[in-house]
PDB file of N, CA, C and O in Angstrom:
ATOM      1  N   UNK A   1     -16.062 -23.920   6.135  1.00  0.00           N
ATOM      2  CA  UNK A   1     -15.263 -22.710   5.839  1.00  0.00           C
ATOM      3  C   UNK A   1     -13.892 -23.409   5.312  1.00  0.00           C
ATOM      4  O   UNK A   1     -13.290 -24.331   5.862  1.00  0.00           O
ATOM      5  N   UNK A   2     -13.636 -22.901   4.399  1.00  0.00           N
ATOM      6  CA  UNK A   2     -12.152 -23.447   3.784  1.00  0.00           C
ATOM      7  C   UNK A   2     -10.967 -22.562   4.048  1.00  0.00           C
ATOM      8  O   UNK A   2     -11.165 -21.347   4.024  1.00  0.00           O
ATOM      9  N   UNK A   3      -9.851 -22.981   4.276  1.00  0.00           N
ATOM     10  CA  UNK A   3      -8.608 -22.233   4.528  1.00  0.00           C
ATOM     11  C   UNK A   3      -7.840 -22.241   3.570  1.00  0.00           C
ATOM     12  O   UNK A   3      -7.256 -23.257   3.193  1.00  0.00           O
ATOM     13  N   UNK A   4      -7.715 -20.968   2.969  1.00  0.00           N
ATOM     14  CA  UNK A   4      -6.965 -21.061   1.711  1.00  0.00           C
ATOM     15  C   UNK A   4      -5.693 -20.113   2.157  1.00  0.00           C
ATOM     16  O   UNK A   4      -5.876 -19.068   2.782  1.00  0.00           O
ATOM     17  N   UNK A   5      -4.416 -20.570   1.783  1.00  0.00           N
ATOM     18  CA  UNK A   5      -3.247 -20.058   2.153  1.00  0.00           C
ATOM     19  C   UNK A   5      -2.742 -19.384   1.069  1.00  0.00           C
ATOM     20  O   UNK A   5      -2.613 -19.993   0.006  1.00  0.00           O
ATOM     21  N   UNK A   6      -2.390 -18.059   1.174  1.00  0.00           N
ATOM     22  CA  UNK A   6      -1.671 -17.074  -0.194  1.00  0.00           C
ATOM     23  C   UNK A   6      -0.270 -17.681  -0.072  1.00  0.00           C
ATOM     24  O   UNK A   6       0.474 -17.764   0.905  1.00  0.00           O
ATOM     25  N   UNK A   7      -0.115 -18.099  -1.398  1.00  0.00           N
ATOM     26  CA  UNK A   7       1.610 -18.471  -1.549  1.00  0.00           C
ATOM     27  C   UNK A   7       1.786 -17.279  -2.460  1.00  0.00           C
ATOM     28  O   UNK A   7       0.978 -16.985  -3.342  1.00  0.00           O
ATOM     29  N   UNK A   8       3.085 -16.494  -2.145  1.00  0.00           N
ATOM     30  CA  UNK A   8       3.437 -15.387  -2.997  1.00  0.00           C
ATOM     31  C   UNK A   8       3.713 -15.986  -4.128  1.00  0.00           C
ATOM     32  O   UNK A   8       3.936 -17.191  -4.245  1.00  0.00           O
ATOM     33  N   UNK A   9       3.707 -14.933  -5.262  1.00  0.00           N
ATOM     34  CA  UNK A   9       3.986 -15.345  -6.724  1.00  0.00           C
ATOM     35  C   UNK A   9       5.290 -15.172  -6.824  1.00  0.00           C
ATOM     36  O   UNK A   9       5.823 -14.392  -6.035  1.00  0.00           O
ATOM     37  N   UNK A  10       6.062 -15.842  -7.785  1.00  0.00           N
ATOM     38  CA  UNK A  10       7.790 -15.728  -8.083  1.00  0.00           C
ATOM     39  C   UNK A  10       7.542 -14.230  -8.312  1.00  0.00           C
ATOM     40  O   UNK A  10       8.397 -13.617  -7.674  1.00  0.00           O
ATOM     41  N   UNK A  11       6.731 -13.399  -8.955  1.00  0.00           N
ATOM     42  CA  UNK A  11       6.963 -12.211  -8.956  1.00  0.00           C
ATOM     43  C   UNK A  11       7.039 -11.252  -7.902  1.00  0.00           C
ATOM     44  O   UNK A  11       7.707 -10.220  -7.965  1.00  0.00           O
ATOM     45  N   UNK A  12       6.220 -11.675  -6.762  1.00  0.00           N
ATOM     46  CA  UNK A  12       6.374 -10.731  -5.398  1.00  0.00           C
ATOM     47  C   UNK A  12       7.566 -11.368  -4.626  1.00  0.00           C
ATOM     48  O   UNK A  12       8.336 -10.645  -3.994  1.00  0.00           O
ATOM     49  N   UNK A  13       7.698 -12.520  -4.666  1.00  0.00           N
ATOM     50  CA  UNK A  13       9.107 -13.076  -4.360  1.00  0.00           C
ATOM     51  C   UNK A  13      10.501 -12.396  -4.729  1.00  0.00           C
ATOM     52  O   UNK A  13      11.456 -12.042  -4.038  1.00  0.00           O
ATOM     53  N   UNK A  14      10.253 -12.358  -6.005  1.00  0.00           N
ATOM     54  CA  UNK A  14      11.750 -11.611  -6.812  1.00  0.00           C
ATOM     55  C   UNK A  14      11.927 -10.130  -6.475  1.00  0.00           C
ATOM     56  O   UNK A  14      13.046  -9.633  -6.344  1.00  0.00           O
ATOM     57  N   UNK A  15      10.648  -9.356  -6.323  1.00  0.00           N
ATOM     58  CA  UNK A  15      10.487  -7.993  -5.852  1.00  0.00           C
ATOM     59  C   UNK A  15      11.181  -7.700  -4.812  1.00  0.00           C
ATOM     60  O   UNK A  15      11.972  -6.757  -4.800  1.00  0.00           O
ATOM     61  N   UNK A  16      10.945  -8.551  -3.712  1.00  0.00           N
ATOM     62  CA  UNK A  16      11.078  -8.587  -2.300  1.00  0.00           C
ATOM     63  C   UNK A  16      12.567  -8.592  -2.231  1.00  0.00           C
ATOM     64  O   UNK A  16      13.227  -7.723  -1.661  1.00  0.00           O
ATOM     65  N   UNK A  17      13.149  -9.837  -2.974  1.00  0.00           N
ATOM     66  CA  UNK A  17      14.732 -10.159  -2.802  1.00  0.00           C
ATOM     67  C   UNK A  17      15.317  -9.048  -3.568  1.00  0.00           C
ATOM     68  O   UNK A  17      16.332  -8.574  -3.057  1.00  0.00           O
ATOM     69  N   UNK A  18      14.931  -8.529  -4.648  1.00  0.00           N
ATOM     70  CA  UNK A  18      15.918  -7.481  -5.345  1.00  0.00           C
ATOM     71  C   UNK A  18      15.491  -5.949  -4.607  1.00  0.00           C
ATOM     72  O   UNK A  18      16.243  -4.997  -4.818  1.00  0.00           O
ATOM     73  N   UNK A  19      14.407  -5.780  -3.843  1.00  0.00           N
ATOM     74  CA  UNK A  19      14.543  -4.637  -3.082  1.00  0.00           C
ATOM     75  C   UNK A  19      15.489  -4.820  -1.832  1.00  0.00           C
ATOM     76  O   UNK A  19      16.363  -3.955  -1.764  1.00  0.00           O
ATOM     77  N   UNK A  20      15.495  -5.638  -0.966  1.00  0.00           N
ATOM     78  CA  UNK A  20      16.278  -6.092  -0.215  1.00  0.00           C
ATOM     79  C   UNK A  20      17.714  -6.131  -0.746  1.00  0.00           C
ATOM     80  O   UNK A  20      18.427  -5.562   0.080  1.00  0.00           O
ATOM     81  N   UNK A  21      18.354  -6.525  -1.679  1.00  0.00           N
ATOM     82  CA  UNK A  21      19.583  -6.643  -2.391  1.00  0.00           C
ATOM     83  C   UNK A  21      19.837  -5.125  -2.639  1.00  0.00           C
ATOM     84  O   UNK A  21      20.897  -4.608  -2.286  1.00  0.00           O
ATOM     85  N   UNK A  22      19.116  -4.613  -3.086  1.00  0.00           N
ATOM     86  CA  UNK A  22      19.415  -2.887  -3.485  1.00  0.00           C
ATOM     87  C   UNK A  22      19.511  -2.143  -2.295  1.00  0.00           C
ATOM     88  O   UNK A  22      20.212  -1.131  -2.274  1.00  0.00           O
ATOM     89  N   UNK A  23      18.830  -2.558  -1.205  1.00  0.00           N
ATOM     90  CA  UNK A  23      18.942  -1.727  -0.140  1.00  0.00           C
ATOM     91  C   UNK A  23      20.132  -2.205   0.847  1.00  0.00           C
ATOM     92  O   UNK A  23      20.228  -1.781   1.999  1.00  0.00           O
ATOM     93  N   UNK A  24      21.009  -3.116   0.281  1.00  0.00           N
ATOM     94  CA  UNK A  24      22.225  -3.686   1.053  1.00  0.00           C
ATOM     95  C   UNK A  24      21.644  -4.504   2.193  1.00  0.00           C
ATOM     96  O   UNK A  24      22.444  -4.584   3.125  1.00  0.00           O
ATOM     97  N   UNK A  25      20.597  -5.079   2.384  1.00  0.00           N
ATOM     98  CA  UNK A  25      19.943  -5.910   3.569  1.00  0.00           C
ATOM     99  C   UNK A  25      20.616  -7.408   3.404  1.00  0.00           C
ATOM    100  O   UNK A  25      20.895  -8.132   4.359  1.00  0.00           O
ATOM    101  N   UNK A  26      20.768  -7.648   2.390  1.00  0.00           N
ATOM    102  CA  UNK A  26      21.498  -8.978   2.134  1.00  0.00           C
ATOM    103  C   UNK A  26      22.870  -9.581   2.503  1.00  0.00           C
ATOM    104  O   UNK A  26      23.831  -9.122   1.886  1.00  0.00           O
ATOM    105  N   UNK A  27      23.087 -10.488   3.366  1.00  0.00           N
ATOM    106  CA  UNK A  27      24.515 -10.724   3.930  1.00  0.00           C
ATOM    107  C   UNK A  27      24.843 -12.270   3.609  1.00  0.00           C
ATOM    108  O   UNK A  27      24.011 -13.157   3.804  1.00  0.00           O
ATOM    109  N   UNK A  28      25.953 -12.476   3.169  1.00  0.00           N
ATOM    110  CA  UNK A  28      26.192 -13.864   2.990  1.00  0.00           C
ATOM    111  C   UNK A  28      26.466 -14.538   4.155  1.00  0.00           C
ATOM    112  O   UNK A  28      27.433 -14.200   4.837  1.00  0.00           O
ATOM    113  N   UNK A  29      25.489 -15.775   4.595  1.00  0.00           N
ATOM    114  CA  UNK A  29      25.945 -16.460   5.748  1.00  0.00           C
ATOM    115  C   UNK A  29      25.835 -17.955   5.584  1.00  0.00           C
ATOM    116  O   UNK A  29      24.920 -18.446   4.923  1.00  0.00           O
ATOM    117  N   UNK A  30      26.858 -18.760   6.242  1.00  0.00           N
ATOM    118  CA  UNK A  30      26.638 -20.106   6.086  1.00  0.00           C
ATOM    119  C   UNK A  30      25.739 -20.605   7.134  1.00  0.00           C
ATOM    120  O   UNK A  30      25.530 -20.069   8.222  1.00  0.00           O
ATOM    121  N   UNK A  31      25.151 -21.870   6.607  1.00  0.00           N
ATOM    122  CA  UNK A  31      24.146 -22.627   7.607  1.00  0.00           C
ATOM    123  C   UNK A  31      25.262 -23.385   8.357  1.00  0.00           C
ATOM    124  O   UNK A  31      26.417 -23.746   8.132  1.00  0.00           O
ATOM    125  N   UNK A  32      24.281 -23.455   9.439  1.00  0.00           N
ATOM    126  CA  UNK A  32      25.509 -24.159  10.214  1.00  0.00           C
ATOM    127  C   UNK A  32      24.595 -25.633  10.639  1.00  0.00           C
ATOM    128  O   UNK A  32      25.248 -26.585  11.067  1.00  0.00           O
ATOM    129  N   UNK A  33      23.279 -25.746  10.518  1.00  0.00           N
ATOM    130  CA  UNK A  33      22.568 -27.055  10.586  1.00  0.00           C
ATOM    131  C   UNK A  33      22.169 -27.384   9.147  1.00  0.00           C
ATOM    132  O   UNK A  33      22.111 -26.505   8.287  1.00  0.00           O
ATOM    133  N   UNK A  34      21.855 -28.866   8.868  1.00  0.00           N
ATOM    134  CA  UNK A  34      21.400 -29.312   8.044  1.00  0.00           C
ATOM    135  C   UNK A  34      19.707 -29.675   8.008  1.00  0.00           C
ATOM    136  O   UNK A  34      19.078 -29.709   9.066  1.00  0.00           O
ATOM    137  N   UNK A  35      19.230 -29.865   7.060  1.00  0.00           N
ATOM    138  CA  UNK A  35      17.952 -30.460   7.309  1.00  0.00           C
ATOM    139  C   UNK A  35      16.896 -29.926   6.381  1.00  0.00           C
ATOM    140  O   UNK A  35      17.180 -29.134   5.483  1.00  0.00           O
ATOM    141  N   UNK A  36      15.574 -30.400   6.620  1.00  0.00           N
ATOM    142  CA  UNK A  36      14.565 -30.283   5.615  1.00  0.00           C
ATOM    143  C   UNK A  36      14.066 -28.473   5.957  1.00  0.00           C
ATOM    144  O   UNK A  36      13.764 -28.069   7.080  1.00  0.00           O
ATOM    145  N   UNK A  37      14.083 -27.814   4.994  1.00  0.00           N
ATOM    146  CA  UNK A  37      13.888 -26.523   5.213  1.00  0.00           C
ATOM    147  C   UNK A  37      12.283 -26.275   4.297  1.00  0.00           C
ATOM    148  O   UNK A  37      12.148 -26.852   3.218  1.00  0.00           O
ATOM    149  N   UNK A  38      11.266 -25.473   4.792  1.00  0.00           N
ATOM    150  CA  UNK A  38       9.945 -25.540   3.836  1.00  0.00           C
ATOM    151  C   UNK A  38      10.226 -24.285   2.970  1.00  0.00           C
ATOM    152  O   UNK A  38      10.778 -23.268   3.389  1.00  0.00           O
ATOM    153  N   UNK A  39       9.721 -24.512   1.563  1.00  0.00           N
ATOM    154  CA  UNK A  39      10.071 -23.440   0.918  1.00  0.00           C
ATOM    155  C   UNK A  39       8.482 -23.334   0.234  1.00  0.00           C
ATOM    156  O   UNK A  39       7.659 -24.247   0.176  1.00  0.00           O
ATOM    157  N   UNK A  40       8.354 -22.136  -0.187  1.00  0.00           N
ATOM    158  CA  UNK A  40       6.954 -22.172  -0.882  1.00  0.00           C
ATOM    159  C   UNK A  40       6.606 -20.993  -1.951  1.00  0.00           C
ATOM    160  O   UNK A  40       6.426 -19.966  -1.297  1.00  0.00           O
ATOM    161  N   UNK A  41       6.487 -20.812  -2.960  1.00  0.00           N
ATOM    162  CA  UNK A  41       6.094 -20.087  -4.082  1.00  0.00           C
ATOM    163  C   UNK A  41       4.887 -20.327  -4.842  1.00  0.00           C
ATOM    164  O   UNK A  41       4.038 -21.098  -4.394  1.00  0.00           O
ATOM    165  N   UNK A  42       4.729 -19.723  -5.979  1.00  0.00           N
ATOM    166  CA  UNK A  42       3.597 -20.212  -6.918  1.00  0.00           C
ATOM    167  C   UNK A  42       3.856 -21.459  -7.521  1.00  0.00           C
ATOM    168  O   UNK A  42       2.873 -22.039  -7.982  1.00  0.00           O
ATOM    169  N   UNK A  43       4.908 -21.979  -7.617  1.00  0.00           N
ATOM    170  CA  UNK A  43       5.604 -23.111  -8.375  1.00  0.00           C
ATOM    171  C   UNK A  43       5.917 -24.368  -7.607  1.00  0.00           C
ATOM    172  O   UNK A  43       6.088 -25.461  -8.148  1.00  0.00           O
ATOM    173  N   UNK A  44       5.983 -24.133  -6.255  1.00  0.00           N
ATOM    174  CA  UNK A  44       6.640 -25.093  -5.501  1.00  0.00           C
ATOM    175  C   UNK A  44       6.130 -24.807  -4.064  1.00  0.00           C
ATOM    176  O   UNK A  44       6.096 -23.684  -3.559  1.00  0.00           O
ATOM    177  N   UNK A  45       5.753 -25.916  -3.491  1.00  0.00           N
ATOM    178  CA  UNK A  45       5.358 -25.916  -1.971  1.00  0.00           C
ATOM    179  C   UNK A  45       5.830 -27.184  -1.718  1.00  0.00           C
ATOM    180  O   UNK A  45       5.505 -28.215  -2.307  1.00  0.00           O
ATOM    181  N   UNK A  46       6.973 -27.000  -0.399  1.00  0.00           N
ATOM    182  CA  UNK A  46       7.241 -28.373   0.035  1.00  0.00           C
ATOM    183  C   UNK A  46       8.633 -28.051   0.537  1.00  0.00           C
ATOM    184  O   UNK A  46       9.083 -26.906   0.547  1.00  0.00           O
ATOM    185  N   UNK A  47       9.341 -29.202   0.985  1.00  0.00           N
ATOM    186  CA  UNK A  47      10.694 -29.104   1.801  1.00  0.00           C
ATOM    187  C   UNK A  47      11.622 -29.661   0.900  1.00  0.00           C
ATOM    188  O   UNK A  47      11.401 -30.520   0.046  1.00  0.00           O
ATOM    189  N   UNK A  48      12.743 -29.061   1.184  1.00  0.00           N
ATOM    190  CA  UNK A  48      14.159 -29.105   0.359  1.00  0.00           C
ATOM    191  C   UNK A  48      15.047 -29.285   1.521  1.00  0.00           C
ATOM    192  O   UNK A  48      14.954 -28.630   2.559  1.00  0.00           O
ATOM    193  N   UNK A  49      15.785 -30.071   1.324  1.00  0.00           N
ATOM    194  CA  UNK A  49      17.133 -30.522   2.246  1.00  0.00           C
ATOM    195  C   UNK A  49      18.445 -29.570   1.755  1.00  0.00           C
ATOM    196  O   UNK A  49      18.972 -29.413   0.654  1.00  0.00           O
ATOM    197  N   UNK A  50      18.670 -29.111   2.856  1.00  0.00           N
ATOM    198  CA  UNK A  50      19.992 -28.128   2.801  1.00  0.00           C
ATOM    199  C   UNK A  50      20.943 -28.856   3.426  1.00  0.00           C
ATOM    200  O   UNK A  50      20.510 -29.483   4.392  1.00  0.00           O
ATOM    201  N   UNK A  51      22.024 -28.974   3.213  1.00  0.00           N
ATOM    202  CA  UNK A  51      23.505 -29.212   3.751  1.00  0.00           C
ATOM    203  C   UNK A  51      24.096 -28.076   4.681  1.00  0.00           C
ATOM    204  O   UNK A  51      24.273 -26.923   4.287  1.00  0.00           O
ATOM    205  N   UNK A  52      24.390 -28.539   5.996  1.00  0.00           N
ATOM    206  CA  UNK A  52      25.099 -27.890   6.407  1.00  0.00           C
ATOM    207  C   UNK A  52      26.246 -27.300   5.856  1.00  0.00           C
ATOM    208  O   UNK A  52      26.945 -28.055   5.180  1.00  0.00           O
ATOM    209  N   UNK A  53      26.710 -25.826   6.009  1.00  0.00           N
ATOM    210  CA  UNK A  53      27.911 -25.398   5.262  1.00  0.00           C
ATOM    211  C   UNK A  53      27.294 -24.669   4.226  1.00  0.00           C
ATOM    212  O   UNK A  53      27.990 -23.687   3.969  1.00  0.00           O
ATOM    213  N   UNK A  54      26.290 -24.729   3.522  1.00  0.00           N
ATOM    214  CA  UNK A  54      25.777 -23.933   2.449  1.00  0.00           C
ATOM    215  C   UNK A  54      25.915 -22.550   2.492  1.00  0.00           C
ATOM    216  O   UNK A  54      25.651 -22.052   3.586  1.00  0.00           O
ATOM    217  N   UNK A  55      26.252 -21.794   1.610  1.00  0.00           N
ATOM    218  CA  UNK A  55      26.141 -20.305   1.820  1.00  0.00           C
ATOM    219  C   UNK A  55      25.071 -19.709   1.144  1.00  0.00           C
ATOM    220  O   UNK A  55      24.842 -19.817  -0.060  1.00  0.00           O
ATOM    221  N   UNK A  56      24.307 -18.960   2.118  1.00  0.00           N
ATOM    222  CA  UNK A  56      23.025 -18.284   1.558  1.00  0.00           C
ATOM    223  C   UNK A  56      23.064 -16.791   1.685  1.00  0.00           C
ATOM    224  O   UNK A  56      23.900 -16.206   2.374  1.00  0.00           O
ATOM    225  N   UNK A  57      22.124 -16.200   0.989  1.00  0.00           N
ATOM    226  CA  UNK A  57      21.929 -14.748   1.140  1.00  0.00           C
ATOM    227  C   UNK A  57      21.040 -14.539   2.139  1.00  0.00           C
ATOM    228  O   UNK A  57      19.959 -15.113   2.011  1.00  0.00           O
ATOM    229  N   UNK A  58      21.241 -13.726   3.305  1.00  0.00           N
ATOM    230  CA  UNK A  58      20.416 -13.636   4.382  1.00  0.00           C
ATOM    231  C   UNK A  58      19.733 -12.160   4.902  1.00  0.00           C
ATOM    232  O   UNK A  58      20.443 -11.159   4.987  1.00  0.00           O
ATOM    233  N   UNK A  59      18.656 -12.138   5.154  1.00  0.00           N
ATOM    234  CA  UNK A  59      18.218 -10.761   5.438  1.00  0.00           C
ATOM    235  C   UNK A  59      17.925 -11.024   6.900  1.00  0.00           C
ATOM    236  O   UNK A  59      17.300 -12.032   7.230  1.00  0.00           O
ATOM    237  N   UNK A  60      18.407 -10.050   7.874  1.00  0.00           N
ATOM    238  CA  UNK A  60      18.480 -10.383   9.193  1.00  0.00           C
ATOM    239  C   UNK A  60      17.329  -9.340   9.568  1.00  0.00           C
ATOM    240  O   UNK A  60      17.487  -8.194   9.147  1.00  0.00           O
ATOM    241  N   UNK A  61      16.189  -9.625  10.317  1.00  0.00           N
ATOM    242  CA  UNK A  61      14.897  -9.183  10.570  1.00  0.00           C
ATOM    243  C   UNK A  61      15.275  -8.362  12.197  1.00  0.00           C
ATOM    244  O   UNK A  61      15.184  -7.145  12.358  1.00  0.00           O
ATOM    245  N   UNK A  62      15.673  -9.291  13.214  1.00  0.00           N
ATOM    246  CA  UNK A  62      15.985  -8.960  14.483  1.00  0.00           C
ATOM    247  C   UNK A  62      16.945  -9.964  14.828  1.00  0.00           C
ATOM    248  O   UNK A  62      17.404 -10.749  13.999  1.00  0.00           O
ATOM    249  N   UNK A  63      17.331  -9.946  16.331  1.00  0.00           N
ATOM    250  CA  UNK A  63      18.342 -10.927  16.878  1.00  0.00           C
ATOM    251  C   UNK A  63      17.978 -12.170  16.790  1.00  0.00           C
ATOM    252  O   UNK A  63      18.835 -13.031  16.988  1.00  0.00           O
ATOM    253  N   UNK A  64      16.861 -12.486  16.529  1.00  0.00           N
ATOM    254  CA  UNK A  64      16.224 -13.977  16.503  1.00  0.00           C
ATOM    255  C   UNK A  64      16.234 -14.791  15.201  1.00  0.00           C
ATOM    256  O   UNK A  64      16.495 -15.966  14.943  1.00  0.00           O
ATOM    257  N   UNK A  65      15.773 -13.503  14.324  1.00  0.00           N
ATOM    258  CA  UNK A  65      15.094 -14.437  12.865  1.00  0.00           C
ATOM    259  C   UNK A  65      15.716 -13.694  11.742  1.00  0.00           C
ATOM    260  O   UNK A  65      15.910 -12.482  11.658  1.00  0.00           O
ATOM    261  N   UNK A  66      16.034 -14.775  10.768  1.00  0.00           N
ATOM    262  CA  UNK A  66      16.766 -14.140   9.550  1.00  0.00           C
ATOM    263  C   UNK A  66      15.743 -14.809   8.685  1.00  0.00           C
ATOM    264  O   UNK A  66      14.924 -15.666   9.017  1.00  0.00           O
ATOM    265  N   UNK A  67      15.951 -14.229   7.452  1.00  0.00           N
ATOM    266  CA  UNK A  67      15.229 -14.651   6.146  1.00  0.00           C
ATOM    267  C   UNK A  67      16.309 -15.165   5.078  1.00  0.00           C
ATOM    268  O   UNK A  67      17.106 -14.353   4.607  1.00  0.00           O
ATOM    269  N   UNK A  68      16.336 -16.504   4.698  1.00  0.00           N
ATOM    270  CA  UNK A  68      17.424 -16.914   3.857  1.00  0.00           C
ATOM    271  C   UNK A  68      16.737 -17.050   2.378  1.00  0.00           C
ATOM    272  O   UNK A  68      15.565 -17.351   2.151  1.00  0.00           O
ATOM    273  N   UNK A  69      17.618 -16.794   1.567  1.00  0.00           N
ATOM    274  CA  UNK A  69      17.198 -16.855   0.261  1.00  0.00           C
ATOM    275  C   UNK A  69      18.228 -17.711  -0.641  1.00  0.00           C
ATOM    276  O   UNK A  69      19.423 -17.535  -0.878  1.00  0.00           O
ATOM    277  N   UNK A  70      17.204 -18.822  -1.103  1.00  0.00           N
ATOM    278  CA  UNK A  70      17.943 -20.077  -1.872  1.00  0.00           C
ATOM    279  C   UNK A  70      18.178 -19.336  -3.168  1.00  0.00           C
ATOM    280  O   UNK A  70      19.286 -19.385  -3.702  1.00  0.00           O
ATOM    281  N   UNK A  71      17.239 -18.693  -3.662  1.00  0.00           N
ATOM    282  CA  UNK A  71      17.228 -18.072  -5.047  1.00  0.00           C
ATOM    283  C   UNK A  71      16.495 -16.636  -4.765  1.00  0.00           C
ATOM    284  O   UNK A  71      16.186 -16.287  -3.626  1.00  0.00           O
ATOM    285  N   UNK A  72      16.262 -15.879  -5.877  1.00  0.00           N
ATOM    286  CA  UNK A  72      15.069 -14.752  -5.632  1.00  0.00           C
ATOM    287  C   UNK A  72      13.936 -15.249  -5.754  1.00  0.00           C
ATOM    288  O   UNK A  72      13.083 -14.387  -5.546  1.00  0.00           O
ATOM    289  N   UNK A  73      13.358 -16.582  -6.077  1.00  0.00           N
ATOM    290  CA  UNK A  73      11.809 -16.840  -5.654  1.00  0.00           C
ATOM    291  C   UNK A  73      11.738 -18.123  -4.683  1.00  0.00           C
ATOM    292  O   UNK A  73      10.807 -18.928  -4.687  1.00  0.00           O
ATOM    293  N   UNK A  74      13.031 -18.194  -3.733  1.00  0.00           N
ATOM    294  CA  UNK A  74      12.753 -19.029  -2.641  1.00  0.00           C
ATOM    295  C   UNK A  74      13.540 -18.581  -1.474  1.00  0.00           C
ATOM    296  O   UNK A  74      14.679 -18.116  -1.447  1.00  0.00           O
ATOM    297  N   UNK A  75      12.598 -18.845  -0.388  1.00  0.00           N
ATOM    298  CA  UNK A  75      13.226 -18.229   0.856  1.00  0.00           C
ATOM    299  C   UNK A  75      12.542 -18.618   2.020  1.00  0.00           C
ATOM    300  O   UNK A  75      11.354 -18.939   1.985  1.00  0.00           O
ATOM    301  N   UNK A  76      13.234 -18.612   3.083  1.00  0.00           N
ATOM    302  CA  UNK A  76      12.596 -19.132   4.443  1.00  0.00           C
ATOM    303  C   UNK A  76      13.169 -18.707   5.473  1.00  0.00           C
ATOM    304  O   UNK A  76      14.380 -18.508   5.569  1.00  0.00           O
ATOM    305  N   UNK A  77      12.192 -18.502   6.485  1.00  0.00           N
ATOM    306  CA  UNK A  77      12.920 -18.041   7.884  1.00  0.00           C
ATOM    307  C   UNK A  77      13.806 -18.804   8.571  1.00  0.00           C
ATOM    308  O   UNK A  77      13.632 -20.019   8.481  1.00  0.00           O
ATOM    309  N   UNK A  78      14.755 -18.399   9.265  1.00  0.00           N
ATOM    310  CA  UNK A  78      15.534 -19.340  10.022  1.00  0.00           C
ATOM    311  C   UNK A  78      15.965 -18.624  11.439  1.00  0.00           C
ATOM    312  O   UNK A  78      15.545 -17.490  11.670  1.00  0.00           O
ATOM    313  N   UNK A  79      16.572 -19.110  12.116  1.00  0.00           N
ATOM    314  CA  UNK A  79      17.206 -18.583  13.793  1.00  0.00           C
ATOM    315  C   UNK A  79      18.364 -18.506  13.297  1.00  0.00           C
ATOM    316  O   UNK A  79      19.046 -19.293  12.640  1.00  0.00           O
ATOM    317  N   UNK A  80      18.598 -16.983  13.858  1.00  0.00           N
ATOM    318  CA  UNK A  80      20.237 -16.407  13.505  1.00  0.00           C
ATOM    319  C   UNK A  80      20.961 -17.315  14.162  1.00  0.00           C
ATOM    320  O   UNK A  80      22.052 -17.475  13.616  1.00  0.00           O
ATOM    321  N   UNK A  81      20.785 -18.046  15.211  1.00  0.00           N
ATOM    322  CA  UNK A  81      21.799 -18.908  15.875  1.00  0.00           C
ATOM    323  C   UNK A  81      22.011 -20.236  14.756  1.00  0.00           C
ATOM    324  O   UNK A  81      23.029 -20.886  14.994  1.00  0.00           O
ATOM    325  N   UNK A  82      21.405 -20.590  13.889  1.00  0.00           N
ATOM    326  CA  UNK A  82      21.848 -21.520  12.669  1.00  0.00           C
ATOM    327  C   UNK A  82      22.539 -20.944  11.704  1.00  0.00           C
ATOM    328  O   UNK A  82      22.792 -21.521  10.647  1.00  0.00           O
ATOM    329  N   UNK A  83      22.964 -19.566  12.022  1.00  0.00           N
ATOM    330  CA  UNK A  83      23.842 -19.154  10.792  1.00  0.00           C
ATOM    331  C   UNK A  83      25.079 -18.535  11.328  1.00  0.00           C
ATOM    332  O   UNK A  83      25.147 -18.025  12.446  1.00  0.00           O
ATOM    333  N   UNK A  84      26.031 -18.605  10.495  1.00  0.00           N
ATOM    334  CA  UNK A  84      27.405 -18.122  10.700  1.00  0.00           C
ATOM    335  C   UNK A  84      27.549 -16.760   9.541  1.00  0.00           C
ATOM    336  O   UNK A  84      27.800 -16.952   8.351  1.00  0.00           O
ATOM    337  N   UNK A  85      27.357 -15.505  10.096  1.00  0.00           N
ATOM    338  CA  UNK A  85      27.785 -14.607   8.816  1.00  0.00           C
ATOM    339  C   UNK A  85      29.042 -14.495   8.661  1.00  0.00           C
ATOM    340  O   UNK A  85      29.784 -14.370   9.636  1.00  0.00           O
ATOM    341  N   UNK A  86      29.521 -14.522   7.330  1.00  0.00           N
ATOM    342  CA  UNK A  86      30.758 -14.139   6.724  1.00  0.00           C
ATOM    343  C   UNK A  86      30.946 -12.990   5.878  1.00  0.00           C
ATOM    344  O   UNK A  86      32.057 -12.748   5.405  1.00  0.00           O
TER     345      UNK A  86
END
């Protein structure tokens, strides 16, 4: 049996981004730690290096996890401890 992972399409990601933005769920936050972050969409699957101090739009899910958006079609989950909200 093959395992096939579904990667969200750019359209699905864009819809999620703009819905969160319209609902006021996105807050600016500074990334406190740098490193390789894993991004995936229909065009790209892989790691991108993000420098500490970069400002990202962040959707907070709970006291532990946030969803950072590099662009309307690139996002990743991070720990809230790795962010400073501004």
